[in-house]
VEXDRENNU-666008 format. One record per atom (N, C-alpha, C): y, z, x. Coordinates in steps of 0.02 Angstrom, whole numbers, padded with zeros to 5 digits, always signed. Example, Ala and Ser with C-alpha at 12.3 -4.5 7.8 and 13.67 -1.06 7.14 Angstrom:
<rs>
-00284+00390+00660-00225+00390+00615-00165+00390+00660-00112+00354+00642-00053+00357+00684+00002+00394+00645
</rs>
This chain:
<rs>
-00767-05599-05347-00697-05613-05359-00689-05687-05373-00642-05702-05416-00631-05773-05431-00586-05805-05378-00584-05871-05380-00541-05906-05333-00468-05892-05340-00447-05878-05404-00378-05862-05419-00374-05792-05448-00379-05742-05407-00382-05675-05430-00319-05651-05466-00261-05680-05454-00200-05656-05485-00184-05690-05548-00221-05741-05568-00209-05773-05634-00220-05722-05689-00171-05716-05729-00175-05667-05788-00147-05601-05772-00133-05588-05707-00101-05524-05690-00025-05527-05700+00004-05470-05700+00079-05468-05711+00114-05471-05642+00178-05487-05643+00216-05485-05584+00225-05413-05555+00224-05364-05600+00224-05293-05577+00161-05281-05536+00104-05305-05561+00043-05292-05524+00045-05324-05457+00071-05384-05453+00080-05418-05388+00120-05377-05342+00178-05352-05367+00227-05312-05324+00193-05250-05302+00156-05219-05345+00121-05157-05328+00070-05170-05275+00032-05223-05280-00015-05241-05226+00017-05253-05161+00077-05285-05161+00113-05302-05101+00152-05243-05072+00159-05189-05112+00194-05133-05091+00270-05137-05102+00293-05178-05145+00363-05183-05159+00389-05164-05222+00346-05138-05267+00365-05124-05335+00421-05070-05337+00414-05016-05300+00464-04961-05304+00532-04986-05281+00538-05027-05230+00598-05051-05203+00631-05101-05255+00593-05143-05285+00620-05192-05331+00642-05158-05394+00605-05104-05416+00625-05064-05476+00689-05027-05460+00698-04998-05401+00758-04962-05386+00821-05009-05386+00812-05068-05360+00866-05117-05357+00883-05136-05428+00834-05149-05469+00847-05170-05538+00881-05117-05577+00860-05052-05570+00892-04998-05603+00964-04991-05581+00977-04996-05517+01046-04992-05489+01091-05044-05518+01063-05103-05523+01105-05159-05550+01123-05148-05622+01075-05123-05662+01088-05108-05732+01140-05051-05740+01131-05000-05701+01179-04945-05703+01250-04970-05683+01255-05009-05627+01320-05032-05605+01354-05074-05660+01316-05115-05691+01345-05161-05744+01363-05119-05805+01323-05071-05826+01340-05027-05883+01401-04986-05867+01404-04959-05809+01463-04918-05790+01526-04960-05788+01522-05019-05761+01577-05064-05758+01605-05081-05828+01557-05092-05873+01575-05110-05944+01604-05048-05978+01578-04992-05967+01603-04928-05997+01676-04919-05972+01688-04929-05907+01754-04920-05878+01802-04970-05913+01780-05034-05920+01826-05082-05950+01842-05062-06020+01791-05042-06058+01802-05026-06131+01848-04964-06137+01842-04920-06090+01883-04855-06094+01949-04862-06059+01960-04920-06023+02022-04930-05988+02030-04884-05925+01972-04870-05893+01972-04824-05838+01970-04869-05776+02017-04856-05730+02019-04892-05665+01973-04863-05615+01961-04897-05561+01919-04873-05506+01950-04809-05477+02015-04808-05469+02051-04749-05442+02044-04688-05489+02049-04703-05553+02041-04647-05600+01968-04619-05601+01919-04664-05595+01852-04641-05591+01842-04599-05529+01869-04624-05475+01861-04587-05412+01889-04517-05418+01948-04511-05450+01974-04442-05460+01931-04401-05502+01904-04428-05558+01857-04393-05600+01796-04370-05563+01772-04410-05514+01713-04393-05476+01726-04349-05417+01792-04340-05402+01815-04302-05340+01788-04339-05279+01801-04402-05276+01776-04441-05217+01826-04495-05204+01810-04543-05160+01855-04596-05141+01842-04660-05185+01890-04701-05186+01881-04767-05219+01825-04808-05185+01817-04796-05119+01765-04834-05084+01697-04818-05114+01687-04755-05128+01623-04734-05160+01614-04766-05227+01668-04769-05267+01665-04804-05333+01647-04877-05325+01679-04911-05271+01661-04980-05259+01589-04988-05246+01559-04942-05209+01491-04943-05196+01447-04933-05257+01467-04888-05298+01433-04873-05362+01431-04936-05405+01486-04971-05406+01494-05031-05448+01465-05096-05418+01446-05093-05354+01417-05149-05321+01339-05152-05335+01321-05202-05376+01248-05205-05396+01201-05216-05337+01228-05240-05280+01186-05255-05225+01178-05197-05177+01220-05143-05190+01215-05083-05143+01163-05035-05172+01104-05036-05146+01050-04991-05170+01041-04928-05130+01089-04915-05089+01083-04855-05043+01107-04789-05074+01145-04792-05127+01178-04733-05157+01122-04685-05183+01144-04623-05180+01097-04570-05203+01101-04563-05277+01048-04533-05305+01046-04519-05375+01103-04471-05396+01120-04426-05349+01176-04380-05367+01238-04418-05377+01251-04467-05335+01316-04506-05339+01317-04544-05407+01260-04575-05424+01257-04614-05485+01264-04568-05546+01235-04505-05540+01241-04459-05594+01312-04436-05604+01346-04422-05548+01414-04400-05551+01460-04455-05584+01447-04518-05566+01486-04572-05597+01471-04577-05675+01410-04571-05693+01391-04573-05764+01423-04514-05799+01419-04457-05771+01450-04397-05802+01527-04404-05806+01559-04434-05757+01630-04440-05757+01654-04489-05812+01609-04532-05834+01623-04579-05888+01601-04551-05958+01568-04494-05953+01546-04462-06016+01480-04491-06039
</rs>
């Protein structure tokens, strides 16, 4: 092995070796979805309350969906939000 074994490897390889790739990927995907959903809402003139009604949930859940740093949401919740926006 060379003295600098990670030279030339990708950041993804590094994260995979350290065991953090799945978590980082999940956070990144959540952030992208939250930003896209927020943009779609803005373009369509849909409020958080209106989206909550479409999803049959509370505005608090919509706030969590739109919070890029909240990575605890389930795929089901994210899918319902996306479907509610078409």
